[in-house]
C-alpha beads as a LAMMPS data file, in Angstrom:
LAMMPS data file: protein, C-alpha beads

261 atoms
260 bonds

1 atom types
1 bond types

-500.0 500.0 xlo xhi
-500.0 500.0 ylo yhi
-500.0 500.0 zlo zhi

Masses

1 110.0

Atoms # bond

1 1 1 -408.690 -13.985 -371.202
2 1 1 -409.861 -14.425 -367.496
3 1 1 -412.665 -16.804 -366.750
4 1 1 -414.932 -15.229 -364.034
5 1 1 -418.223 -15.715 -362.210
6 1 1 -420.976 -13.173 -361.783
7 1 1 -422.755 -13.910 -358.497
8 1 1 -426.514 -12.930 -358.648
9 1 1 -428.048 -12.248 -355.396
10 1 1 -430.139 -9.120 -355.858
11 1 1 -430.492 -6.281 -353.390
12 1 1 -429.807 -7.457 -349.850
13 1 1 -429.792 -5.911 -346.292
14 1 1 -426.607 -4.378 -345.189
15 1 1 -425.799 -7.376 -342.946
16 1 1 -426.423 -9.747 -345.836
17 1 1 -424.395 -7.827 -348.202
18 1 1 -421.280 -7.766 -345.966
19 1 1 -421.852 -11.417 -344.971
20 1 1 -422.042 -12.593 -348.542
21 1 1 -418.806 -10.765 -349.415
22 1 1 -416.996 -12.521 -346.672
23 1 1 -418.849 -15.868 -347.363
24 1 1 -417.599 -15.765 -350.915
25 1 1 -413.935 -14.939 -349.753
26 1 1 -413.981 -17.716 -347.240
27 1 1 -415.504 -20.396 -349.737
28 1 1 -412.916 -19.205 -352.454
29 1 1 -410.127 -19.802 -349.994
30 1 1 -411.428 -23.305 -349.018
31 1 1 -411.904 -24.337 -352.463
32 1 1 -408.883 -22.630 -353.818
33 1 1 -410.910 -21.247 -356.651
34 1 1 -408.743 -20.029 -359.328
35 1 1 -411.198 -17.497 -361.038
36 1 1 -412.634 -14.205 -359.876
37 1 1 -416.146 -13.970 -358.417
38 1 1 -417.824 -10.647 -358.869
39 1 1 -420.854 -9.167 -357.429
40 1 1 -422.762 -5.804 -358.455
41 1 1 -425.333 -4.868 -355.969
42 1 1 -427.545 -2.522 -354.213
43 1 1 -428.497 -1.800 -350.640
44 1 1 -431.838 -1.536 -348.786
45 1 1 -432.272 0.464 -346.688
46 1 1 -429.666 3.216 -347.013
47 1 1 -426.583 2.345 -345.220
48 1 1 -423.459 3.809 -343.767
49 1 1 -420.816 1.007 -344.077
50 1 1 -417.753 1.649 -341.628
51 1 1 -414.204 0.564 -342.289
52 1 1 -412.678 -2.188 -340.151
53 1 1 -410.504 0.130 -338.139
54 1 1 -412.958 2.950 -337.660
55 1 1 -414.449 3.779 -334.110
56 1 1 -417.625 5.334 -335.143
57 1 1 -418.622 8.249 -332.823
58 1 1 -421.896 7.763 -330.931
59 1 1 -423.481 11.099 -332.116
60 1 1 -423.031 9.721 -335.715
61 1 1 -424.828 6.579 -334.710
62 1 1 -427.663 8.667 -333.227
63 1 1 -428.052 10.649 -336.423
64 1 1 -428.042 7.721 -338.690
65 1 1 -430.846 6.160 -336.381
66 1 1 -432.876 9.277 -336.514
67 1 1 -432.799 9.425 -340.288
68 1 1 -433.381 5.739 -341.034
69 1 1 -429.801 5.114 -342.096
70 1 1 -428.415 1.523 -341.044
71 1 1 -424.881 0.991 -340.115
72 1 1 -422.734 -1.962 -340.889
73 1 1 -418.969 -2.634 -340.421
74 1 1 -416.868 -3.744 -343.421
75 1 1 -414.103 -6.390 -343.257
76 1 1 -412.077 -4.019 -345.392
77 1 1 -410.489 -0.794 -344.247
78 1 1 -410.958 2.662 -345.077
79 1 1 -413.476 5.362 -343.826
80 1 1 -417.212 5.633 -343.948
81 1 1 -419.338 5.192 -347.138
82 1 1 -422.978 6.218 -347.435
83 1 1 -424.760 3.682 -349.750
84 1 1 -427.814 5.343 -351.044
85 1 1 -428.713 4.549 -354.585
86 1 1 -425.107 3.798 -355.455
87 1 1 -423.888 0.703 -357.263
88 1 1 -421.403 -1.401 -355.176
89 1 1 -419.106 -4.089 -356.529
90 1 1 -417.089 -6.718 -354.971
91 1 1 -414.399 -8.949 -356.329
92 1 1 -412.889 -12.080 -354.738
93 1 1 -409.868 -13.524 -356.558
94 1 1 -406.402 -15.033 -355.906
95 1 1 -403.683 -12.610 -355.075
96 1 1 -401.771 -14.275 -358.059
97 1 1 -398.653 -12.439 -357.046
98 1 1 -400.280 -8.944 -357.218
99 1 1 -399.359 -6.378 -354.721
100 1 1 -402.159 -4.318 -353.064
101 1 1 -401.797 -1.652 -355.547
102 1 1 -401.395 -3.923 -358.630
103 1 1 -404.709 -5.674 -357.486
104 1 1 -406.412 -2.270 -357.367
105 1 1 -405.258 -1.525 -360.794
106 1 1 -406.314 -4.880 -362.074
107 1 1 -409.903 -4.458 -360.906
108 1 1 -409.834 -0.773 -361.990
109 1 1 -409.575 -1.904 -365.415
110 1 1 -413.003 -3.340 -365.368
111 1 1 -414.367 -0.319 -363.640
112 1 1 -412.750 2.115 -366.079
113 1 1 -414.051 0.118 -369.034
114 1 1 -417.535 0.177 -367.443
115 1 1 -417.535 3.907 -367.076
116 1 1 -416.172 4.338 -370.518
117 1 1 -419.336 2.549 -371.781
118 1 1 -421.367 5.416 -370.282
119 1 1 -419.136 8.180 -371.825
120 1 1 -417.385 8.739 -368.497
121 1 1 -413.612 8.857 -368.766
122 1 1 -412.041 7.697 -365.433
123 1 1 -408.501 7.049 -364.424
124 1 1 -406.768 5.531 -361.244
125 1 1 -406.011 8.219 -358.761
126 1 1 -402.330 8.846 -358.153
127 1 1 -402.480 10.506 -354.897
128 1 1 -400.564 9.075 -351.910
129 1 1 -402.574 8.218 -348.783
130 1 1 -402.080 11.045 -346.433
131 1 1 -404.997 12.045 -344.061
132 1 1 -407.729 9.702 -343.316
133 1 1 -411.026 11.487 -342.855
134 1 1 -413.955 9.858 -341.739
135 1 1 -415.837 10.417 -344.906
136 1 1 -414.223 8.008 -347.572
137 1 1 -415.139 10.221 -350.444
138 1 1 -413.331 13.306 -348.988
139 1 1 -409.940 12.194 -350.253
140 1 1 -408.712 10.072 -353.245
141 1 1 -405.970 7.491 -352.966
142 1 1 -404.298 5.019 -355.298
143 1 1 -407.158 2.613 -354.483
144 1 1 -409.671 4.915 -356.114
145 1 1 -410.896 6.368 -359.548
146 1 1 -411.048 10.039 -360.568
147 1 1 -413.002 11.831 -363.290
148 1 1 -411.809 15.448 -363.979
149 1 1 -409.616 15.271 -360.943
150 1 1 -412.380 14.317 -358.524
151 1 1 -413.168 10.946 -356.894
152 1 1 -416.029 8.915 -358.310
153 1 1 -415.305 5.379 -357.004
154 1 1 -413.786 4.622 -353.675
155 1 1 -412.476 1.020 -352.976
156 1 1 -411.039 -1.019 -350.060
157 1 1 -409.500 -4.432 -349.885
158 1 1 -408.769 -7.294 -347.375
159 1 1 -406.551 -10.236 -347.941
160 1 1 -407.033 -13.766 -346.615
161 1 1 -404.560 -16.704 -347.058
162 1 1 -403.645 -15.798 -350.656
163 1 1 -407.032 -14.375 -351.707
164 1 1 -408.287 -10.828 -351.963
165 1 1 -411.764 -9.273 -351.285
166 1 1 -412.115 -5.962 -352.801
167 1 1 -415.220 -3.991 -352.837
168 1 1 -416.175 -0.329 -353.701
169 1 1 -418.936 2.200 -354.268
170 1 1 -419.940 4.181 -357.445
171 1 1 -422.340 6.997 -356.388
172 1 1 -424.989 7.722 -359.046
173 1 1 -426.532 10.889 -357.345
174 1 1 -425.096 13.624 -355.226
175 1 1 -425.420 12.488 -351.569
176 1 1 -422.655 14.706 -350.188
177 1 1 -424.916 16.966 -348.333
178 1 1 -426.601 13.961 -346.675
179 1 1 -423.264 12.462 -345.753
180 1 1 -422.089 15.655 -344.255
181 1 1 -425.267 15.909 -342.030
182 1 1 -424.627 12.420 -340.807
183 1 1 -421.058 12.985 -339.955
184 1 1 -421.633 16.762 -338.752
185 1 1 -418.990 17.873 -341.190
186 1 1 -418.798 20.294 -344.098
187 1 1 -419.716 18.517 -347.413
188 1 1 -416.652 17.441 -349.488
189 1 1 -416.239 19.264 -352.797
190 1 1 -413.521 16.767 -354.052
191 1 1 -415.840 13.902 -355.117
192 1 1 -418.316 13.589 -357.900
193 1 1 -421.024 11.132 -358.979
194 1 1 -422.406 9.509 -362.232
195 1 1 -425.353 11.825 -362.610
196 1 1 -422.936 14.947 -362.872
197 1 1 -421.404 13.423 -365.972
198 1 1 -424.298 11.583 -367.414
199 1 1 -427.591 13.023 -366.288
200 1 1 -430.486 10.644 -366.078
201 1 1 -428.461 7.586 -365.640
202 1 1 -430.390 4.781 -363.780
203 1 1 -429.044 2.270 -361.326
204 1 1 -429.611 -0.689 -363.727
205 1 1 -427.699 1.083 -366.555
206 1 1 -424.772 1.665 -364.221
207 1 1 -424.739 -1.811 -362.905
208 1 1 -424.955 -3.340 -366.395
209 1 1 -422.200 -1.106 -367.628
210 1 1 -419.853 -2.185 -364.912
211 1 1 -420.544 -5.944 -365.713
212 1 1 -419.841 -5.275 -369.361
213 1 1 -416.715 -3.392 -368.460
214 1 1 -415.236 -6.386 -366.482
215 1 1 -416.117 -8.499 -369.501
216 1 1 -414.115 -6.256 -371.801
217 1 1 -411.086 -5.875 -369.398
218 1 1 -410.872 -9.717 -368.714
219 1 1 -411.745 -10.584 -372.337
220 1 1 -414.485 -13.129 -371.394
221 1 1 -418.348 -13.103 -370.668
222 1 1 -419.126 -14.255 -367.022
223 1 1 -420.446 -17.513 -365.942
224 1 1 -423.703 -16.393 -363.878
225 1 1 -425.103 -18.197 -360.733
226 1 1 -426.714 -17.763 -357.587
227 1 1 -424.828 -17.872 -354.150
228 1 1 -424.234 -21.310 -352.825
229 1 1 -425.210 -22.600 -349.432
230 1 1 -421.613 -22.678 -348.419
231 1 1 -420.936 -19.072 -349.148
232 1 1 -423.949 -17.896 -347.034
233 1 1 -422.699 -20.224 -344.204
234 1 1 -419.059 -18.801 -344.420
235 1 1 -420.522 -15.221 -344.121
236 1 1 -422.753 -16.211 -341.161
237 1 1 -419.642 -17.222 -339.119
238 1 1 -418.990 -13.505 -338.797
239 1 1 -420.167 -12.586 -335.406
240 1 1 -421.189 -9.049 -336.669
241 1 1 -423.620 -10.606 -339.242
242 1 1 -425.421 -13.402 -337.252
243 1 1 -428.904 -13.053 -336.258
244 1 1 -430.453 -11.677 -339.527
245 1 1 -433.132 -13.445 -341.637
246 1 1 -430.883 -13.601 -344.616
247 1 1 -429.689 -16.887 -346.033
248 1 1 -429.891 -19.170 -349.106
249 1 1 -433.751 -19.328 -348.867
250 1 1 -434.548 -15.664 -347.985
251 1 1 -432.230 -14.294 -350.620
252 1 1 -434.445 -15.479 -353.506
253 1 1 -437.349 -13.296 -352.213
254 1 1 -435.459 -10.115 -351.915
255 1 1 -435.916 -7.472 -354.399
256 1 1 -433.568 -7.584 -357.413
257 1 1 -433.297 -4.115 -359.263
258 1 1 -431.818 -5.748 -362.347
259 1 1 -433.525 -9.035 -362.322
260 1 1 -430.183 -10.590 -362.729
261 1 1 -427.631 -8.962 -360.320

Bonds

1 1 1 2
2 1 2 3
3 1 3 4
4 1 4 5
5 1 5 6
6 1 6 7
7 1 7 8
8 1 8 9
9 1 9 10
10 1 10 11
11 1 11 12
12 1 12 13
13 1 13 14
14 1 14 15
15 1 15 16
16 1 16 17
17 1 17 18
18 1 18 19
19 1 19 20
20 1 20 21
21 1 21 22
22 1 22 23
23 1 23 24
24 1 24 25
25 1 25 26
26 1 26 27
27 1 27 28
28 1 28 29
29 1 29 30
30 1 30 31
31 1 31 32
32 1 32 33
33 1 33 34
34 1 34 35
35 1 35 36
36 1 36 37
37 1 37 38
38 1 38 39
39 1 39 40
40 1 40 41
41 1 41 42
42 1 42 43
43 1 43 44
44 1 44 45
45 1 45 46
46 1 46 47
47 1 47 48
48 1 48 49
49 1 49 50
50 1 50 51
51 1 51 52
52 1 52 53
53 1 53 54
54 1 54 55
55 1 55 56
56 1 56 57
57 1 57 58
58 1 58 59
59 1 59 60
60 1 60 61
61 1 61 62
62 1 62 63
63 1 63 64
64 1 64 65
65 1 65 66
66 1 66 67
67 1 67 68
68 1 68 69
69 1 69 70
70 1 70 71
71 1 71 72
72 1 72 73
73 1 73 74
74 1 74 75
75 1 75 76
76 1 76 77
77 1 77 78
78 1 78 79
79 1 79 80
80 1 80 81
81 1 81 82
82 1 82 83
83 1 83 84
84 1 84 85
85 1 85 86
86 1 86 87
87 1 87 88
88 1 88 89
89 1 89 90
90 1 90 91
91 1 91 92
92 1 92 93
93 1 93 94
94 1 94 95
95 1 95 96
96 1 96 97
97 1 97 98
98 1 98 99
99 1 99 100
100 1 100 101
101 1 101 102
102 1 102 103
103 1 103 104
104 1 104 105
105 1 105 106
106 1 106 107
107 1 107 108
108 1 108 109
109 1 109 110
110 1 110 111
111 1 111 112
112 1 112 113
113 1 113 114
114 1 114 115
115 1 115 116
116 1 116 117
117 1 117 118
118 1 118 119
119 1 119 120
120 1 120 121
121 1 121 122
122 1 122 123
123 1 123 124
124 1 124 125
125 1 125 126
126 1 126 127
127 1 127 128
128 1 128 129
129 1 129 130
130 1 130 131
131 1 131 132
132 1 132 133
133 1 133 134
134 1 134 135
135 1 135 136
136 1 136 137
137 1 137 138
138 1 138 139
139 1 139 140
140 1 140 141
141 1 141 142
142 1 142 143
143 1 143 144
144 1 144 145
145 1 145 146
146 1 146 147
147 1 147 148
148 1 148 149
149 1 149 150
150 1 150 151
151 1 151 152
152 1 152 153
153 1 153 154
154 1 154 155
155 1 155 156
156 1 156 157
157 1 157 158
158 1 158 159
159 1 159 160
160 1 160 161
161 1 161 162
162 1 162 163
163 1 163 164
164 1 164 165
165 1 165 166
166 1 166 167
167 1 167 168
168 1 168 169
169 1 169 170
170 1 170 171
171 1 171 172
172 1 172 173
173 1 173 174
174 1 174 175
175 1 175 176
176 1 176 177
177 1 177 178
178 1 178 179
179 1 179 180
180 1 180 181
181 1 181 182
182 1 182 183
183 1 183 184
184 1 184 185
185 1 185 186
186 1 186 187
187 1 187 188
188 1 188 189
189 1 189 190
190 1 190 191
191 1 191 192
192 1 192 193
193 1 193 194
194 1 194 195
195 1 195 196
196 1 196 197
197 1 197 198
198 1 198 199
199 1 199 200
200 1 200 201
201 1 201 202
202 1 202 203
203 1 203 204
204 1 204 205
205 1 205 206
206 1 206 207
207 1 207 208
208 1 208 209
209 1 209 210
210 1 210 211
211 1 211 212
212 1 212 213
213 1 213 214
214 1 214 215
215 1 215 216
216 1 216 217
217 1 217 218
218 1 218 219
219 1 219 220
220 1 220 221
221 1 221 222
222 1 222 223
223 1 223 224
224 1 224 225
225 1 225 226
226 1 226 227
227 1 227 228
228 1 228 229
229 1 229 230
230 1 230 231
231 1 231 232
232 1 232 233
233 1 233 234
234 1 234 235
235 1 235 236
236 1 236 237
237 1 237 238
238 1 238 239
239 1 239 240
240 1 240 241
241 1 241 242
242 1 242 243
243 1 243 244
244 1 244 245
245 1 245 246
246 1 246 247
247 1 247 248
248 1 248 249
249 1 249 250
250 1 250 251
251 1 251 252
252 1 252 253
253 1 253 254
254 1 254 255
255 1 255 256
256 1 256 257
257 1 257 258
258 1 258 259
259 1 259 260
260 1 260 261
């Protein structure tokens, strides 16, 4: 059994989402928290998140601005992910001797169990990392989940002083054409979405299923709480996330699509 915490912050802006993930990581390292902290969250407005080592072309930035898609950089690696009605998760936990791939598989246990609850049978992709396309969902690696041989969940990870932050995206609807138009590329045909396997699935159903999946995989229901001031303050130390209105007071007023997540 693994004791764990579900952090309930609602749907935040792009900067606030990334700041809070980093804040939970920083606070967990500082307090040497032994248990995982999980978030399951949405985005407003639609956002292109960009891997830490990606130099986003200026023409992509212009197309995002023209279509109302915000841009935010992640602390984790990988390519670009379009967050538009997807369910995003994050897990902060001690490394506990796990290698990078072992940590991915440990978190994947909860994701796979959650998808199973919706009648979707996923598995960890076994493909070695080769090409690094701009579109994260154009290729599956050992960090990702597949259904029917097609990528359904992309994840990325960063490590700090013995703790990991891993977050990933689970698309509910097909946004491949929209992503292709932003990147000026052909739409990928190697990924899929929840809607394709379970038509009519809502955001709340998907988020609730992932939470239940972690409870099954780790053998315990979560302790639920709101973010602590320290977690907002740690995230605010990241230069790319300063200057927004988000914080411990503003968070309570933001729209919460699940009324709990």
